[in-house]
N, C-alpha and C positions, 0 to 999 in steps of 0.2 A: 658234626653235632656241636651245639653251643651249650657247654656245661655251666656257663656263667649266667644263665638266665635268672632273673630275679623273681619271676612269677612262677607259680606252681600250678599243677593241674587240679582243678576242682572236680571232685567226683560227682557223677550223675546221681542224684538222689530224688527218686520219684515222689516220695512223700513230701519232701521239702518243696519240690516244684509245685505240686498241687496246692499245698498250703499257701504258697506265695501267690498263686493265681486266684484261688478261692478258699480262704480260711474256713468258711462255713461248710463248704462241700467236703473239705479235707477231714473235718471232724466226723462226718457221716459215713465215710468210706471205711468198711471193716478192714482190719489189718491183713486178713487173708487175701483181700483183693490186691492190696499193695504187693503182697508176697507173690501172687500169681503173675502180675505184670512184671515184677522184678525178674521172675524166672523166664518168661517168654521173650523178654527184651534182653536177656543175658547181661544184666547190668553189671554183675561182679566181674564177668570176663571182659566186658568192654572197658570198665574202669581200669582193670589191671593192664590191658593193652595200651590204652590212651595214656596212662600214667608212665609206662615204660618208654613210650615213644614221643613224649610231649615236646622235647627239645630237638627232635630230629628234623632234618630238612625234608622237603617233599619226596625226592627220589628214595631216600632211606626209609621214610615212613611207608611209602607204597610197597617197597620190597618186603619190609617186615610184616605189613598187613596181609600180603599174599601168603607169607609163611604162616602167620597166625591163623588165617582161614583155611590153610592147606589147600589153596586153589591150584589146580593143575591146568594152566592156560595152554591150550593147544592150537597152534597155527600150522597150516601146511607149508611146504617149501615155497610155493609160489607167493604166499602171503608175505613171508620173510623177504623174498626177493623184491617185492614191491616196496616194502619199507626201506630196504637197503638202497634202492634206486632213488628214493626221495629224501634220504638222510640229510638233516640240517636245512632242508627247504621249508617252505611254509604251505600248510594244507588246512582244509576244513574237513574234519572227520565227523561223519554222522552214522549213527548205529541204532538198531532196534534195542529195546529195553526189557528183556524177558524177566529179569529178576529184581529190578529196581534198586540195584546197588553194587553187589559184588562183582558184576561184570565190568562196571566202571573202574573199580579198583584194579582188576586184572588187566584191563585194556590200557589204562593210564600207565601202569607199571611197565608195560611193553612199549607204548608210544613215546614215553619221556626219554627213552634211550636213543630214539631216532630224532625226536623233535624236542630238545631240552626246554624250549620256551612255551610248550603247549599248556593251555589252560582248559580245565573242565568246567562247563556250565553246570552248576550244582544247586541243590536245594539249600535254602538259607540256614536251616538247622545245623548243617555241617560246619558252620562257622565255629562251633565249639571245639572242633578238632584242629588244634593250632597248626600242625604241619601242613594241612590242606589249604590254609589261608593264602599261601604263596602260589599255589597251582590251580586255584579255583576262582571262578567268578560266580557269585552267588545269586543265581536266578535273575529274572528281569528287573529286580529292584536295583541292580547295579548295572543298568544298561550303559551308562556313561563309561564305567570302567571297562566293560566288555568292548565297546566301540573304540576306546583308546587302544586297547590291546590289539584289536583287529586292524586299526589304522596304522599301527606300528608293524603291520604285516607279520604277526606272530600266529602260530597255529592254535586251533581251537578244536576241542572234542565236545560235541553236543548230541543230546538225545532228543530229536525233534518232536517226539510225541509228548514229552513232558511228564508222562506217567508210564509205569510198567505195563506190560502187555496184558490184555484182558480178552475175554471171549467175544468174538465179533458175531454179527448176525448170520454169517454163513457157517458158524461152528468152529472156525479156525481161531486159534489163540495167537493174537498178534497185537502190535501197536495200534492205537487209534490214529487219527489223522496226524500227519507230520506237518508241523508249522514250517513255513518256507524261509524263516529268517537265516538259516544256514546257507541257502542259495544266494540270498542278498549279500551275505558276507563274502562268499566266493567271487561273485561278480564284481563287487566293489573293489576287491584287491587283485582280481585276476589270478586267483590261486586255484588249484584243482580240488575237487571233492573226493574224499576217500569214503566209500561205503563199506561198513563192517557189519556182517551178520553174525550174531551170537545165537547158538543153538540152545534149545530148552525152553522151559516155562515154569511158572510157579505151581505149587500143589493145588489140588481142587478146593481145599478149605478156603483159600483166598477168594476164589470165584463164588463159593457158597455165601461167604460174608458179604461180598459185593451185591449179590442177588438179594440177600436178606435186607440190606439197608435201602436198596432201590424199591423193594416192595413196600417197605414201611416209610418211604420218603425221608430217610435219614440223610442229611447232607454231609455230615462228618464222615470221612473215609476211615471207618473203624477197622477195615481190613488191613490198613497200613500198619497197625500195631503188631501184625504177625510177620512183617517183612524181615525184621532182624532175625527171628527164629528161622525163617526160610533161608536166610543167608548162612546161618550156622549148619543147616541141613545139607549145604553144598560141600561141607568140609570133606576133603579127601576125594572129591569127584572131579571129573574132567570138565573143563569149561572150554568147549570147542568154539572157535571163531574162524571166519573166512573174510579176508580182505580182498575186495575187487580191484581191478585196474583203475587208476585215477581217472577222473572225468574232468576234462578241461572246462574252465568257467565259460569259455566261448560257446559251448554246446547249448547253454541255456539262453537261447535267443527269444525273439518275440512271437515265435509261432505258437507258443503256449504261454498261459499265465504262470506266475510263480506258484500258485496253488496247484495247477495242473502238473508242473514240473515236480513239485514236491510229492504229489501222489504217485508219479511215475517212479521216483527214486525209492519211495516206500515199497512199491510193488517189486522193484528190482532187488531190493534188500531181501524181501520175502522169498523171491525166486532163487536167491543164492543158496537157500537151504537144500534144494534138490539139484541145483546146477552151479556148484561153487566156482567154475571156471568161465562162466559167461561174462561177456562184455556188455556194458550198458548200451541199449538201443533206444534212441529218442522216441521211436514209434512203438515202444512197448505197450501192450494192452493192459489197462488197469482193471483187474478183476476183484481185488480186495474191497469189501465194503468199508465205508467210513464209520458206520454206526455200530455200537456195541449191541450185544443180544439183550443186555439188561443194563 
């Protein structure tokens, strides 16, 4: 930890943020609305945590965040053996995204012990969390930084769907289409892909809000406002994950397009839920629909 840092953490202040973005709107919003969002976003708790961990390095911050959220990350013996066999090598890790955040913290806390150079492809708003700046590449806006990291043959954790899981047209709750960029990375560097399945899903209120805004053609993802509260609801609960056997980059040849390979890996990740010891078969049948139910 660097206690000589000259900068200090700036508290998240919803009212000040809205006032900066739109002063006129800020004056029209009743104070109880600010109070409501301050509560569901757990602003006081987050500010307290970010303030206490502001000058930590990434591994220390991840460890403290897992404690703060009281996440109990569970991996079976075989998953740990796979990580141990690949320790200090370079991999591309891809996973489903059931909760939209806490699973990334738990998984990164585990992976960074085996792959110290690993970076998480994260949303740009997480830049405000100083300790994450050294272990994240912030979305596609920093493609050059990501490609430099990849070209140096360092490890990457990516959530290929780009969004947390939603209800699909067949009724299953799972990721939308996986974008194939992670396969391109693995092929370019000739490093294996590790597929990680995280069990669970968000509460029904998220899906109700998604349905509501789709019906009324609201483009803004208002349901995202509840993701922080969903994260806090996981406190003290098990976060079960399964890591599959590494898949060599050479598997992804020209018999299928990158989009087809990506669909197969998404299906494989989904299938790990019921069969955690399976090995990836290039001829796996894709049964998951790509489209959401709403």
